[in-house]
Every structure is written in C-alpha cells, then in structure tokens.
C-alpha positions, 0 to 999 in steps of 0.5 A: 475447551482446546489445547495447542496441537488438538485437531478438529474438523470445522466449516469456515464461516467468513473472512475477517480483516488481515486475511484471517477467516473465522470458524466456530467450534461449540461456540468458540471462535477460531481464527484460521489462515489460508482457507476460504469461506465455505471450506470444510477443513481439519485444522490444528490448534496452535494458540489458545486464548481466553475468548478465541484460538488460532489454527492452521489447516491440516486437510481440506475435506470439502472445498468451497465453491468460492475456491480457485486454483492459485496461479503462483507457485509460491502461494501459501509460502509467500505472504503477499497474495493471501487471497489468490485461492479466492474467486475475485468477484468474492474478493471484492464482496468480502472487502466491502464486508470488511469496510461495513464491519469496521464502521459498525463495530468500531465507528458504531454506525448503524445501517451503514451498509445502505450507503457503502457502494459496491467495491470498485474492482481492478481491471487488472488482477495480475501484473498490476503493480508499478513498484516492487521491492526484493530483499537480498539475504544470506538466509534462503528459505527452502521450499519442500521440493528444494530440500533435497537439492540444497547443495546445488542451490545453495542456501547462502544467497537469496533474492525475493520476499521475507517469509511472513513473520520471519525476518531472518529468512527470504524466499528466492523468488523467480517469478512474481505475477504482481509485476511485469514480465520485464520486471521478472527478467530484471529480477532474475538477471540481477540475482544471476549476475551478483551470485556469479560475481560472489558479491557479498550480501549485507549482514546486519549481524556483522554489519558488513556486505554490500547488497541490500535490496532491488527496487523496480519501478515502472510507468504503466502508462509511460513505459519508463523503468527504474532500477534502484539497487540499495547497497550498504557501501558506495562502490562505483566500480561494481555499480558501473559494470552492473548498470552497463550489463543490465542495460545491454540486457534490458535496453528499455530501462530508463534510469538506474540509481543506487541508494546507499544505506549505511545504517543497520535498519533494513530499509530500502531507502538510502541516506544518499543516492548516485545516478548511473543512468538516465536522470534518476526519475521516471514519469507516470501519467494520471488523466491529463497530468504527468508526475515525476517519480523519484526513487523514494517518492510515494506513489500509488502502487496501482496506477490504473486504480489510482486514476479511478480513486482520483476521479471518484474524489472529483465525482463526489466532491462536486467541486465548484469553480470558486472552491478552495481545497485543503489537501491534508497529507498531500504527499507528492501533490497527485491529488492536488494537481489532479483536481486543480482544473475544477477549483479555484486553488489547492493548498497541500500540507505535508510533513515530508519536505522531499515530498513537498519539493516533488509536489512543487516540481510536479505542479511546474511540469504540468503548468499548474499554478493554483496549487500551493504546497506547504511543509510542516507537521499537520497538527502544528500547522493547525494549532500553532503556526497558523500564518498560512491559514490567515493568508487563505480563504476558508476551505469549501472541501477538505481532502484527507489521505493519511497514513495507515495509523490515521489522524491525530485526534487534534487534527480530527478536532481542527477539521471539525472546527474549520467545518468545510462543505465536505470532507473527503477522507481517503484510507487504506485502513478502514479501522483507523478511518472508522474511528476518525470519522466517528470522532469527527462526527462527535466533535461536529454533529452537523456532519453525516456520512454521505457515501462510502466507496471501497476501491480495490487497489490490491487484488489477491490481498485483504487490503482495501482502499476506502473513500468516506464523503461526509457533508455538512447538514447546516448551511451556516459555516462557523469561522476558523 
C-alpha cells in the first residue's frame, strides 16, 4: 500500500511501549515517534514491513488536547524525555495501559485491568534524578540553529548525551531538567575547563585520548554530591588540578573520584578508581536507613519514588514478625535492609560480588543483624550449590527484582517449587515480567495474581516500574 517517502495525513490513536504511537491508514498500522494521542499529523513513511510501517511526523495539523509545551530546549533531539510534550496525568494513565497491555498480550491474563491499580505518580517530574551520566565526544551534533555558528562553536568537543540510535554523535548539553541546578553547574564548568585546557577526548578508533565520561551522583535526602570523571589514562596531575579548581567553584561536592577505563568498550565503569577528595562514596537515606553508594553501585535513580516502591512492598507483603524472606537479585541490599525490621530474617542473593560487599557494609552501617547476603549465580544457587538452603528455613515470601531481561526459566521453576506464601515481583520491564509471571503460574497453578501496582520512577519517559503480587491459594506448602 505504501512505499518509503510517501506522505499521508493520519490521526494518532494511542501510545505503545517504547514511546511509539499508533495510527492507522486503511487498516494498516503505522508506528510514529514524537507525537501525542489525538494529534492529527502529516507523516512521512520511513520504513515499510509486511504488516506495519514506520513514519516520522512532518507537520502537526491539529494538536491533541493532551499535548503540552516541552520545557527542555533539547526536546525532540535528545532521546531522554520522549514524553515531555505529553500532559503528566496522561503519562501515568498510559503507563498503566502499557502494563495492562503487556499482561494481556504476553501473559494472556484476561480481566487484568480490574486489579491493576492507578500508577503512583512522582511528586517531582523535573530534577528528580540522583545520578546522571554524560559522554565526552570529538563528534558534536549541531542543532539546526547552530549550523551557521559551527566555526565558533567547534565540532570536535562535546559533553552531553548521545543522539538516539547514533553512537558516533553527542549533543552538547548545557542544561538537563532531570538533574539539579548544582549538577548542571558542574556539567558546564567541566566542559569549559577541559575545553580551555585542550585536554583530548578519548577516541575508540585511535584508542587514545583522555576524557570519556562525567558521572554525577547526589544524595537527594542527605545533600552529598559525587563527581566521577571516567578517563582512559591515569594522570594524577590533570586530576589533581581539576579537583582543586572544581572544589573551589562548588564546595558542596563531598567526593571526587577518577575511574580509569583502558578498554575500548565505551562504558562509564573503570577497571580501577582513584579518590581525589572525600572517601569515594556518598550516602543516601531511605526511610529510617542510610545507604553508602560508591561510584559504580546500583541505586534506584529516583530516590523519593524508590521509598514509595519499598513501602508498597511492605504493604503488599503483609509481613509477619516470624517471616523468612528470600530477596533474589538483591543488589546492594536496599530492599532487604528496608524490610528487615518487619521480619525475622532476610537472605539476599546477588551475582555481583561488589554489590554483595556493599550490602554487607550497608547492613553494618544500619546495625541490621537479621540480613544475610550471598554472592553467586542465582540459578546455580537454586539447583547445584544448595548448601545455603539447607541452613535456612523455608521462605514465607520471595521478593524478586531482576534486570530488564527478567528471570531464567529455571529460576522461575525453582520459585514455583519453593512455593512461598507470597511472591513479590518488581520489574522495570512489564513485558518480561508478564512472561515470567505466566510461566510461574503454569509451573504452579496454586498461584494467582493478587494485585498489580505501577510506579512512575521516570517522568517524561515511557519507562515504568511495576510490582506484581502473587499469592498462594492453597495453605499446604510443598517441601523444598
């Protein structure tokens, strides 16, 4: 029906996961980016498949009543806030819809909408991130209004975000509305400082240079600030001078670290790190607990929403004082420690050894004595190296918070066999979550979904955190 380059007028019907929207032309499905449901748009077909096509907006003929003016001047170029042109109340409704759609389409759960609660909104929809990562690049992406200033701006130095789907170009960002004003100040000072000093940016093609990433972390409830400069080489002279000047400009910074990554892989994690100010960590408070965060530790990016998330886990689990809890994919122990006062004991399992070390340290900082953390591959620990299970009573509750890819089928099967009173599955990816929940119920039909709670951790993006609570119908527990 269509070919690439064809322009047609369509009305946008709804959003789907990953930030795309759907329109139809003579029954043929079009996926369109950067539009809002209700928009009437002239679009240009960019790719045609057998059952659908992809298109880009050319002209907004009639704007939707859900459309709002984006606050960020980089909106539409930077890929970080794809929904900043969408009313926030509509955002949280659409995120709930995405959870429902995932569980209906992938999980096959009929009537799931009756137990999916309203998305818990974020109190702050700007300046909410406690961590942000910027890339240095020799290849600067020039905005339309910058093209005639290219000689003055220079195209060989940028500090900001990669263009969506383009790893060779970086947008030079001077203000991001997801981070604090202090963080924006550090960003701009760092760019100007290194640019004026003519410090070279690392090139993976030549495998030489110095600057790779700038990572800023903040304790939203403590005021701690970490600046982590990721470099290709260890150069104490450059780092010492930068640290001294940076501290004189921003005395609120509590620690400065230098991660050194000598590999070609463009990741903001060093093979080792050196500390130039403070102790190399910051602290953050969640509820009654303090957590120590190192430069490469995982910590929920939206601190205030993370506290809501953990409180919901406590509420839905309905813990009893003698409960035994398994915390799978326990990371740095934040969930384990947060729930520790409600239960008898928590056993956390995590494959990343440094995260397990952080978890033990956080338990010690908070004088929590009923948490135990075990390093190892979860599948191995559930099927081969089961000594820890013999030393631990059968769990009443299992909490699962896996990576976006979800759980290995063998892990799902093991959870179904252990058969705790409740399974609380936390995920940032409802599609893999729906797949795993379907599999778990197939392995053990004694489970049913009790409640589903979406939580908005990332306003202005299509991402959604989701809690699914599974309860055991039968009171007879099978032995492990």
